[in-house]
Each structure stands twice: as C-alpha cells, then as structure tokens.
N, C-alpha and C positions, 0 to 999 in steps of 0.2 A: 369713472376714475381715470385720470390722465396717465398716459404711458409715454415713455421717452421714445421719440422717433429714432429709427435706425440711422446710424451714421451714413452719410452719402458715400457712395463708392467713387464719385467724381467730384473734383474740386478744381477751382481755377488754377491754371498753370503759372507757377512762379519760380524764378531762378533762386534757389536756396543753396547753402553750403553742401548739404547731402547730394543734391542734384549735380552740382559742379564736380564733386568727388566721384560720383557715379560715371559721369562723362570722362573724367580723367582716367578712371580705372579701365574703361573700355578702350581708350586710346593706348594705354600702357600694355594691355593684353596683346595688342598687335605687335608691339616692340619686342615681346618675348618669343615671337614665333620664329622657327628656323626657315620657314617659307610661307608665303602669303596664300590664303585660301583663294580658290577660283572666283572669278568675278560673279558667277551665278550664285554662289553661296552668299556673298555680300548683299546682292539684290534681294534674295529670299529673306535674309535676316532682317533687312530694313522693312520689307513688306509686312513681316510678322510683328515686328516691334512697334511700328508706327501707331497702330490703333491702341496699343497698351498704354500710351502716354496719358490717356484719359482716365485710367484706373489708378487710384491713389496707392494701392498696395503693390502694384506692378510697375509703377512709374520709374523707380530707380533702375530696375532691370531693363526696362525699355530704353532708357537714356543710355545705359552702358552698351546695350546691343547696337543702338543706332550710332553711337560714337565709334564702336568697333568697326562697323560696316563703312562708315564715312572715312575713317583713317585708313583702312585697308584699301579702299578704292583710290584714295589720294596717293598712297604708296605705290599702288599698281601704276598709276599715271606717271609718277616720277621715275620709276624704274624703266618703264617702257620708253621714256624719252631719252634714255641713254643711247650712246652710239651702238648700233647693232654689231654683234661680234664679227659678222662677215666683212665689215669695213675696217676692222682693226689692222693697223700696219700698212694701209694703202693710202696713196696720195689723193686727197680730196681737195677740190676747189671750193672755198667758202667765201661768202660775203657777209659782212656784219660790222659791228660797232665795238670800239674799245670801250668797255664798261669799267668804271672805277679807275683809280689812278694807277698808271703803269709803275712797276717796281724795277729799278735798274740794278742789275747785279754785275759783278766783274766780267761774267761771260756772256752777258746779253740782257734782254728785257723780258720780264714776266708780266702778262696781262690777263685780265678776264675779258674774253672776247664773246660778245653776244651774237651767235650765229643766226642769221636771218634766212640764208639760202645755202644749200650745199649740193655739190654735184660730184659724180664719179665718172670719169671718161665722158663728160658732156651730158650724162643722164642725171636728172634730179633724183635726190635721195631724201628720205624723211629724217631730217636732223635739224632741230631747232633748240636753242637754249644757250646757256652759259658754258663756255669751255675755258679751261685754264691752259694757256699756251705760252711757250717760250720762243723767243726769236734770238738765236745765238749769234754773237758777233754783230749785232745790229747797232746802228748809230743810236745813242741814248735819246736823241731828240726825234726819233722816227715815229714811234707810236704815241701820239698824243691822246689824252682822254677825249672822248666824244668823236674821234675821227673815224670815218668809215673806210673800210679796206676790202680789197679782194686779195685773198691769200691762198697759197697752196700749202696745206698742212698734212701732217701725218698724226693721226689721233689713236687713242685707245680708250677703253672704258675706264671710269675711275676705279683705280685699284691701288691699294696701299700695302705697306708692310703690316704683318699681323704678329704681334709679340705680346707676351705678358706685360700688362701695364702700359702698352704702347698707344700712341695716338691712332684713332680709328679713322683713317682717311676716307673710307667708303661710307661710313655713317655720316661724316661731315659733308661729303658730296651730296648725299641724299637730302640732308637737312638744308643745304644751301642751293639745291637745284642745279648742281654741276653735272653736265651730261657727258663730258669727255675731257681728257687731258692730252697734251701733245706738244708739237713744236712746228715752227715754220720751215718749209723746205726751200732752200735757196734756189733750186732749179725752177721754181714757178714764176709766173708773171705777177709778182707781188707788187701791188700798187695802191696808192691812196685814191679814193674815188669820191671824196666829199666829206661833209660834216653832218653829224646827227643834229636834228632840231630838238629844242627843248631838253637839253642834256645838262644836268646840274654838275656833272663831274668836270666840265670845262670851266665852270665858275670856280669850283674847288681848286683846280690846278692853278688858275690865275691868282687866287687868294694865297695858295701855298707859296708861289713865287714871290708875291709881295711880302709875305712874312719873312721869307728867307733873305730877301734883299734888305730889309729894314732892321734886322737883328744881326749884329756882328758875330756873336758867338754861335758856331754851328749847332752845338748841343742844345743851347738855350732855344735856338730857333726850332730845332726838332721837337722839343717839349711843347712849345707854344703851338706849333702846327698840330700836334697830337691833341692838345686841349681844345684848340679852336675849330678845327675842321676834321678831326679824326684821322689825320694823315700820320701814320706811324712809320713811314718809310725811313725816316732818319734815325730811328732807335735801333740799337744793335742788341745782341744777345745779352751783353752785360747789363744793359738797361732793364731788360725784361727780368733778368735774374734779381736785380735790386727790387723790382716791383713785386716779384713772387715772394721774396724773403720777407718783405714788409706786408704782404697780404693785400696789395692794392692794385693789381692789374686792372680792376674795374675803374680805377680813377685815371689811368694814363691816357686812354683814347676815348673819344666820344662813344658812350655806350648808353644803355637804358638809364643808368644812373645820371649821366650828364643831361640827357633829355628831360628827365624828371626834375632835375635842379633848374634847368632853364624854364620849364613850365611853372615851377614854383616861383621863380623870380618874376615871371610875367604877372602872376596873380598878386605877388607882393607889391609890385609897382602900382597896380591898380588900387590896392588897399591904401598905400601911402598917398596916392593921388586923392582918394576919397577922404582921407584924414585931413589933407591940406584944404580941400574944397568940399566941406560937408554938405553943402546944398545939393550937390549932385546925387548924394545918397538918398535925399528926400524924394527924388523923382524915380530913380531906379536903384534897387538894392545893390550895394557894392559887391556883395557875394555873387549876384547874378552876372555882373560885368566881369568879375574876376575869372569866371569859367571860360568864356571864349578867349580872354587874354592869355590864360595859361595854355590853352590848346594852340593858339596861334604862335606863341613863342616856342612851344615844343615842336610844332611842325617846321618852323623856320630853322631851328637848330638841327632837327633831324634831317632836313634836306641838305644842309651844309655838311652834315656828317656822311652824306653819300647815300642815304636811304637804305642802309644795310638791313638784312632781315631782323637782327636783334633790335635795331632802332625802330623799324616799322612796327614790331610787336609792342614795344613800349608806347609808341604813339597811339596804337590801337587801344591799349589799356587805358591811357590817359583820356582818349576820346570817348570811350564807353562810359567811364566814370563821370567825366565832365558833362556829357550830354544827359546822363541820368540825373545828375544833380541839377542841371539847368531845368529839366522837366520835373524836378522835385519828386522823383520816383525812387531814388536810390537810398537805401539805408546806409548806416555807417558800418565801418569795419568789415566783418566777415561777408556781409551782403555785397558790398562794393567789390571785394576781392573775388567773390564767386562770379559776379557778373563779368569781371575782366577775364577770368580763366575760361569761362564758356565762350566769350567772344573770340579769344585767341584760338581755342580749339576748333571753332567753326571756320575761321579764316585759314588757319594753318595748323592742322593737327600734328604735323611732323615737328612742330616747335618743341615737343617734349624730348627730342633727341639732343637739344642744346643744353649744356650746363647752365647757361644764363637763365633759361626758363625756370629751373628749379631753384637756383640761388636767389633769384629775385622774389618769387612767390613764397618760398619757404621762409626767407628772411622777413618779409612783411608779415607773414602769419605769426611768426614768433614775437615780433615787436608788438603786435596786437594782443597776443596772449600774455606777455610779461610786463608791458609798460602801460600803466594807466596814463592817459593824456593829462599832462600838467598844465598849469596856467602861469602866465607871466614869465619873467626871465629865468627864475629858478626852475620852473617846469621845463622850459626849453633846454637849459643846461643839463638837466637830469636826463632828458631824452637823448641829448647829443653824446653824453659820456656813457651812461649805462646802456644806451642803445648799441654802441660799438662792442661793448663787452657781451651783450646778448647775442649780437650777430656773429661774433667770433666763435662763441661756444655752440650756438645753434647750427651754424653752417660748417662746423668742423667735420662732421660725418660726410657731408656731401663733397667737401673739398678733398678729403682723402679718397673718396670713391671716384671722383672725376679726374683728379690730378695726382694722386698718390703722394701728396706732400701736405705739410701744415706749417703755417707761420706761427711761431711762439710769441712774436712781438706784434702780430697783426692788430690786436685790439688797441695797443698803445699807439701804433702808427696811424691807425684810422681815426683815433680821437683827435689827433692833430691835423691829419691830411684831409679828412672829410669836410670839416668846416672851412678850412683854408681854401680848398678847391671850390666848395659850394658858394662861399660868400666873398671870395677875393678873385681867384684866378678865372673862374667861369664868367663872372660879370665883366671882368676886364676884357676877356676874349670876345664876348658878345658885343661889347661896346666898340672894340677895335674892328670887328667884322662889319658892323654897321657903318663905322667911319670910313673904312676902305671902300664901301659901296656908294657912300653919299658924299662925305667930305674927307678925301684921302689925307689931307694935310694933318688932320687931327688923329690919324691912326698911329703915327709913329710914337708919340709919347705913351699912348695906351699900350702899344705892343712892348715898348721898353719896360713899362711897369709890370706887365704880365711876365716878361722874360726874367726880370729881377725876382719876382715872387716864385716863379718856377725854379729858378736857380737855387734860391735859398731853401726851398722845400726839398729839392733833390739832394743838396748837400747833406741835409739832416737825414734823409732816407738812406743815403750811402753810409753814414756813420752807424745808423741802427743796423743796417744789413751786415756790418762787420762784427757785430757782437757775437761772441761764441754761443752756439746753440740757438741762434735766432730762427733757424729753419731746420726742419727735419723731413726726411723721406720715410714713408711707411710702406709696408708690404701691401700687395694687392688684396683688398678685403673681399669677403663673400657677401652675398645679398643678406644673409642672416645677420652678419656683423653690422651691416649698415642699418638694418631695421632696429636692431637692439640699441645701437648708439642714438638713433633718432628718438626712440622711446625714452632713453636716458636723458636726452636733452629736454624733452617735454616734461619729464618728471622733475628735473633739476630746476627748470625755469618756470614751473607752474606757480600760480598765485599763492600767497600765504594761506596757510591752512591745510595744504596738502602735506600729509605726514612723510617724514623721513626723506626729504628731498635730496639730501646728500647721497643717498644710496643710488641715485640715478647715475652717479659717476662710475659705479661698478659696471654698468651696462656698456660703458665705453671700452672696457678692457678687451673684448674680442676684436674691436676695430684697431686699437692701438697696439695690442700685443697678440696678433693672430697666431693661432696654433698652426705649426708647420709639421709636415710629416718628417720624422727624423730618419736620416740616412744611416743604416746600420753599419757596424764595423766591417771593413772589407768590401763594402759596396760603394758605388758612386753614381753620379748623375751627370749627363751632358746635355746642355741646351744649345742646339744649333740656332742661333739668333737669326731672324729674318732681316738681313741687311741688303737685300737686293743682290746686285752683281758684286759680290765680295764675300768675306768670310769673317765670322766671329763665333767662337764656341766657348761657352762657360762650362767648366768642369768643377763639380762640387763633391767633396767627400763629407764625412760626418761633421767636421769642424773647420774645413779649409776650402778655399776657392781659388781657381786658376782661370784666367781668361786668355784664350789663344786667338790672337788677332782681334781687330776692333772695327772692321769695315772701312769705308772710304770717306774722304773729305773732298768735296767737289769745288771747282773754281767759283761756283756761286756762293760759297761759304756754307753750303748745306753739309753738315757733319753727321755721318751715321753713328759715330761714337756718342754724340749728344742726343740724336733723335731716336736711336733704336737701342744701342748697347746699354747706356746708363739707365734709361727707364726700365729695361728688363732686369738689370741687376737690382735696382731699388724695389721693383715689384716682387721679386723673389726673395727679398729680405737679406740680400748680401750687404752686410754692414761694413765688412772689410775684405779687401782683395789681397791674397797672399803673394800672388805672382802674376805678372803680365808677360806673356810670351808673344813676340811679334815674329811671325814665321820668316818674313823677308821684307824688303823695303818697298814693294809695289803698293801703290796708293790704296787699292781695294782691300788690302790687308792691314796697312799701317796708318792710313789717313786719320782714323778716329782714335789712334792710340794716345796722342798728347792730351786730349781732353779727359780720357779715362785716367791717365796718370795724374792729372791735376786733381781729379776727384778722389783718387786713392793714392796719395803720395807715399804711403808706407809700403806699397807693393814692390817686391823685387822685380827687376826688369831684365829681360834677356831677349836676344833676337839673332836671326841668321845673318842679317846684314846691318849691324849696329851703326856702321859708318854712313848709312843712308838716312837722311832726316835729321831733325834737330833734337830728338828725344834721346837723352843719355841712357844707355843700357849696356850690359855686359854681353860679350860674345857667347852665343849658344854653341856648344861643342859636344860631339858624341862622347859619351861616357858620363856626362852629368846625370845624376840620379838622386832622388829623394823619396821619402815615404811619408804619407799622411793617412792616419787612421786605417792602417792596414791596406792602403792602396799605393802601389809603386809607380813612379813616374821615371821613364828612361828616355834620354835624348839619344837618338841613334844616328843623327846626321845634322850638320856636316861634320866630317872628321877633321882632325887637326891639320892634315895634309892639304885639305881643300880650303883652309882659311889662313894660310900662311901670310897672304897679303890681300888687301882689298881688291876685288875684281875690277877691271877697267870699265865694266858695264854691269847693269843689273843681271843677276843670274838666278833664275828660279830654282836651280839645283842647289843653291845655298840655303834653301828653306830649312828652318829648324823643324826636324821631324821628331815627334814625341809619341811614345807608346805608353798608354795608361793601362795598368793591369790590376784589376780587382780580383777578389777570390773566385768569382764566378764567371767573369767575362772580361774582354779587353776592348780598347779603343785605340785606333791608329790615326794620328793627325799628321799628314804628310805635306801640308802647305801646297806649294805649286810645283813640286818636283816633276820631272819629265820621265819618260820611259827609259832614258839613258841611265838614270840612277836607280830605277826600280829593282834590278837584280840584286844590288847590294842591300837595299832596304829589305827585300824579301829574305835574303840570307841572314839578316840581323834579327829577324823575328824568331823567337824561341819556338821549338816544336811543342805545340800545346793543343790540348783538346778543347780548351775554353773557347767559346764563340767569340769572333772578332767583328766589331763594327768598324767600318772604314769610312772616313771622311774622304770622299772622292777628290783626288788631286786636281788642282787647276780647274775647279768648277765643272769638270766633265769635258775638258778639252781633249781632242783626239791625240794630242801629243803625250798623254799620260794614260794610265790604266790599261796597260797592254794585256793581252790574253794570258801571257806567261805570268805576269804579276798577279792577276786575279786568281789564276789557278794555284799559285804558290801561297798567297795570303789566305785564300779560301774564306772570304768574309761571309758572315751570316746575314749581314745587312750593309748596304752602302747608301750614303747620304750625300747629295749634291747641294751646295749652297750657290745659287745663281739668281739672276734677275728674271722677272717675268718678261717673256718675249725678248730675251737677251739678244742684243745686236751681234754678239759673238757666236750665237747659236748654241750656247751651253744649256744642257749637256748635248754634245754632238751625237747625232743618230747612231754613229758607229759605236760610241761608248754605251749607249742604251742597249744596242744589240748585243755587245759583248757581255754585259752583266746579265741580260736576259738569257743568253745562251748558256751562261754558267749557272743559271738558276738562282741568281742573287737578287733579292728584292731591292729596288732602287727608289729612294724617296728624294724629293726636291723641295727645298724651302720656297721656291718660286710658286709652286702650286698649293703648298700646304701651310705656308707661314712657318713660324718657329717650330722646331721639332725637339721634343724632350725625350731623351732615351734614358730609361732607368736600367742600371747595371746591378742587379741584386747580388748578394753574396753567394746565392745559389739559385740556379735557374737561368733562363735565357733573357737577353735584353728585350725590353718592351718599349716601343716608340709610340708617342702621342703627338698628334698634329694640332697646332694651335688654331688653325682655321676650322678644324672640325670641332674642337672644344668650344670655341666661341662662335658657333654657327648662328647666324641671324639672316633674316630675309634680304637684307641689303648687301650681304657679303657676296663678292664675286665668287664664281664657282671654283671648286677644287679640280685638279686634273684627274683624269680617269685612273683606275687602279692599275698597278703594274702586273706583269704576267711572268712569274717564275717559269723556269723550264718545266714543261709538262702541262702548261695551261695556255696554249697559244690562243691568239685572238681568232675570231671566227673567220676573218679573211686571210689570216696568215701574215698580215702586215706587222711591221715592227711596233711593239707596244710602247706607250709612254708610261714609264714606270715611276709614278710620282706619289701614289696613294699610300696611306698608312695601313692598308689591309693586304698584306702579302699574299694571302690565300684567296682573295676575293675574285670576282669575275673580271674579265678583261674587256677593255674597249680598244677599238682601233686607234692608231695615231691620227 
C-alpha cells in the first residue's frame, strides 16, 4: 500500500512576497532601536541565521535575522564615518570635489563637498565622505560643480533641531551619507586645485545655464530646469507650497517618478518603431528589445538628474525588473515588486529611512491590489484616472505620517498633472536635452514649448492651490493610528466581494482626529521649541494658545518660524493661535514672527519693541492682563515710563516680560532682559509658594540671571533656549555655576531638543525632552545630566546642566 512521502524540509530558494516582507521587517526592526547592537552581535546573528535559509519553516525567520544584521552593520559604518567629536569646532584642511550643483544664497554659497583628504595641524585624520558646507560672502561663481578645492573648514557632526513634527536632519544625514556640516574659514589658504574627471554635475551645470539663457521668463526657466535636469535652485518657498497644496512635489523635480516615465518612454519608442517596421519583430521580439531601451533611457535621465540616492534606487529597481524580464524569470505584479524590494535592501538597507521608498512601493502595491489591468484606450484612461484616486487615498496615511499634512485636491491635480508631465513635458525636456548635446540649434524651440507647457500647468496649479480648504495640516499621529489607517485603506480599496468596505473609512479616524490629552482647568503647558540660537515658547491652556517669540530668520532666507515653529504648532494640533507676543525686536526672537502671523492672521499681536520690523503689533506694557481657562497672564515689563518714546537703538531691557500663573505653578518669560532690570522684575513677582519655572533670560548670557535675581525668584526649574555649540558661548559657564550653586536644575534645548513642561493644577511641573522621547540610534547624543546643589560631580568641575533628570547622576563638563 502506497504512502505519501513526507514533505521535504528543504526547497529551492526563491524570492517571494513573504520573503521580501521578512527582509523588510528585519530592516525596520533596526530603525526602531534607540542604539545599535555591538558589531559582534550582528556577526553572531548572521552566522546563526545563514544555515537556516535552507529550511522551509525557518526561512522567513532567517531572512529577517540576516536583514537585521546587514542593516545594523551598514548603519554602524555610516555612523562611524561621521566627523569624530574630537574634531568638532576645530579648523581642518580638506581636499575634495564640489559634488552636485552649488546653491547661491544672499549670504554666500552652499555646496555638497566630497572630502577626499582631511588634516588637522598637518596630521592626516580619518574623514571621508560628503559634507554640507557654506562659504559666506563668497563670489557666486567661485565654487563650480566638479571643481576640486583645498579648503580650510570648521565642521560639526550632522545635528539638527528636534521638535514635534519637525524635520529630522540627523536621520536625513544618515540616509544620504552626510558625514559633517560646517563652513569655510576665510583665514585658510582656500584655493582651486583642478577639476574632477568624469563628473556629470559639470554637464548638468552647463545644461542649466543653456536652459536659463534660452528661456526669457526666469520662473518658466526654473520650472524647465527642474523637469529637465532636477535643478530646483530657482524654485522658492512659494513654489513648493503650491506643489504641496496640490500634492505634486514628486512631479516638480526629477525623482523616481520621472526616471520611471523616461524608461517607459524608451520602451514605448521601441514598440512604436516595431509597429512601423514589423519585420524587425520577426527576428527579435520587440518586448525583448524594449527592456534594454527602457533601462538605457532611465540611466541617461537618472544621470542627468545628478544620480541622487532616490534616483539611483529607482534605477536599481528598473534594472532588476528589466533584467529579470529579459531573462524571462520574473513573474508579474507582486513577484516583480518583491524582487525590486530585496534588491534595494541588499544595496542600501537605509533606504527605508526615506519617505520616497515607502510612497513608491506602497503606491505600486495598492495599484496592483485595486486596479485590474485594462486593455485599449479605455483601460488606459481607467488606470490614469482611478489610479490617481487610489494613490491619493492609499498614500494619505503615509503622507500624514511623514509630512503632517494632506492635500484635499491632490487626486484632482494629479489626474491632470501626471499625464501632462508624463506625455508632454518630460518628452519635450528629454528631446531638448538631446538637442542641446547634439544639435543645439534645435533645442530652443523645444525648450520654448516645454516652458509654455510648464507655465500653463503652473498657472492652473496656482489657481487650485488658492481654493479654500485645499490643504490641511494634521496633528502628529502615533504608530497605532498609522497602522489602523493603512488597514482601513486596504479594506476600502480591496477588490469587489470584500464585505462592508466603507467601514474601512472608520479606521482613518484615529489618524485624522487624533486623541489629545486634555489640559485641565487651571493648568497649562509650555513647549520650549528648539529653534537653535533663539527663542520660541508655546503656552497652551485648555482652550487657548499663546506664542512667545518665533525664532530667527537668517540672511540665507532660512526661517525658523517656517522650519521649526509652524511644524511644531501643526504637530501639536494648534488650529488657531490666540495671541502672538514678540518680546523685542532682535532677529533671534522676532525673525520668524511674520510667517507665523501670516499663518495665523487672527492672532492678537503685541511686542516690547513694535516699532522694529515690518509686522504691525500693539505695544506691550506692564499692567496688561488676561485670563484663559483659569490661567492668568500678567505683563510686568516694560512700564509706561520706559516706553514713552522709541529707543534710539535696540534695548534688550524693553523686552515684554510675561508671568503665567496656573493654579499649581507659574512660568516667567523674561525675554532678553539684563541684570539691570532684574531687581524690578523680582519685586513684581507676587510672594507665592507655587513653584516657578524660569525661561533663562538672554539664552544664558552672563549679563543676566544675577545671583540676587535667582535667589529672589527661587525657580524650581530653569530652561535655556540656545544653539548647539553656540558661538556666543550660551549658556555662559558663570550662569551654569550660578544655577548649580542655587540648586536649580538647568535644561537646555541645545542638548535636549524641544522641552515640554506640564504645569498641572496641583503638583509640580514636569519636563519632557523631545530628544529623549524620540530617541533613535542615529540621533546625536544628549548632554550629560545637571547637578543640583548637593550632587557635585566627581571631580568638582562645573556641571553642564542640560538633562531632563534633575536628580540623576552628574557628569563633568
């Protein structure tokens, strides 16, 4: 009697969707770590997991473990490549190449500089890789793409502001392989020493100049340069705002989308050629010829785009799928997508840190799930229209997760923009580029045609962007809300036959309407936003919000109001701002105020020096007071006598000083007042047993925070808002010593990121550091804990009081 043979425990290895997902899970597990495992653990894990690949039941576990070890090892290499801390703030002599196109700003030039050799005081140091550097007051024509230079620079490790909902510069640096940031020192022997061989950016720079010279309108030229060679230097913040409102940033500059379109055009041209000359197809199948044509076109366009990491990933995906199809080994749909995912994770596992990785793969997966491939013109139109609706809904959770915003007109805009860019603008740009390289005289009419099309499209996009409610900001979601929304999208867009698909919309509610902890009556919350060397504090009661200062705006047009303050307000769900207080007119306090006022036009505005700057506001004067939700706000300076007439020069002592009093504790916001004014401020504070949190005046300058003031105010906690390695030396060591001697814990946004202080109706204030809350392995370190009186450091040296653990152990300065 015959019996069934047992199922084999081994089977041929094949890349399948479950295997790709297992590898992705292993890579994602690394990204959730607060610190990387030691290298020995990764090696041991790989040794254990490798033999398990042969076992069918353990294969997915083995793949996940190997992916974890591979990604952790690559992350170790990337972090180790960063500038060593010992060389931060020191003058280094570096030799390297200007990589990518230089960006000219009003105050100088920004470039990506590929360091090939570095030395300190004549001794070689181990530093190689890309650095983002600025050369202030340099001639705009100085740093050309592909030029080789010897420069003296001052560098620091990649470090960014850390705020709720803010851009993660340190994650971006890891994903892009940036090892340092800094600036050129004018004292060095900075000189050009040659040109780099085989550098595509030189070609891109020449093409950019040709496009600019042949198109009269500067904005049209900027758009064509973006579409043609991925050069977005001519686009300003307003242009990107229009793109975000319409949900089309992926269409503006050469990205994975454009490279895919170019590859598709290459394959289409081959098919058209085969249709015109059918005899060719009798010898070699047109489908086989189309594969290398698509790959070649994509490589050409990707090279012209500058070979950025997102572009290279797209090219890799196209190459894997194309080669598999050429070898007749790839399946359709999910199989090809799995192959592309595995290839990218093998080459660059840190790609998962890029929003583009998720938006592209998840979008393609949903299109495969929801749209059956049609035939003929009707099938193509169905994919083109319904596809945009599917993508807009499917990618909404990821868009909110990565960017904190959503375009309510994105589907409509993309229905028009995607085909127009794909079949009109990109082909015209490709043809113009070829003409510029081969027959320049033919390029001008092609560029004019592309400029006309871009102009028409942009005018339409600007009209749509002006529609009321076209764009919304959403609060920062949790991972649970993201996963529920993704499940809801899968449920809603599932094929016919899946029951109650409309219920999937309910799963979007935690993402779109996140639950927020309610502030009780008589309590309030203060968020010291991380704005570097500046100040911005959000004070919220149960139903109101006040913003005290808004950070700086720099000559380079970098605006902390836009880059840090507004994203924080949106992430925290601040839909309306009741009052904007600008302490005084110094740039590091008032620079970002105009853009905040434009975003919240209904906010009442007041300031200590309203005559400085262009933003209209009323004079802040002692005696002003109001109450919100059981929390009282008192302006205690400047007095009427001090503001009889505008001061002949800026005066820090005219800062608008605000005291916030809840039922359980208090907060003092003194701006930049000096020690000269502190006795009057201290006398104005009511005698009260409620603990006081002090925003340290003037970022910890030694001209403020006198011993007498600290003793009189007797703060329970002091907070400094300053820049990392501030060139002003804030907080000054004397100030750190004063607070330490008084037993006052001192926190600093420079080391901790944004600081959120909860002031309950009863109980002591509680501080939370954003850099600790969002701890990840790529995050630069926090400063050591502070030492209140009675907990001196081991060596007796002055402590650096920056940590959120006032009673924790002490480290030396």
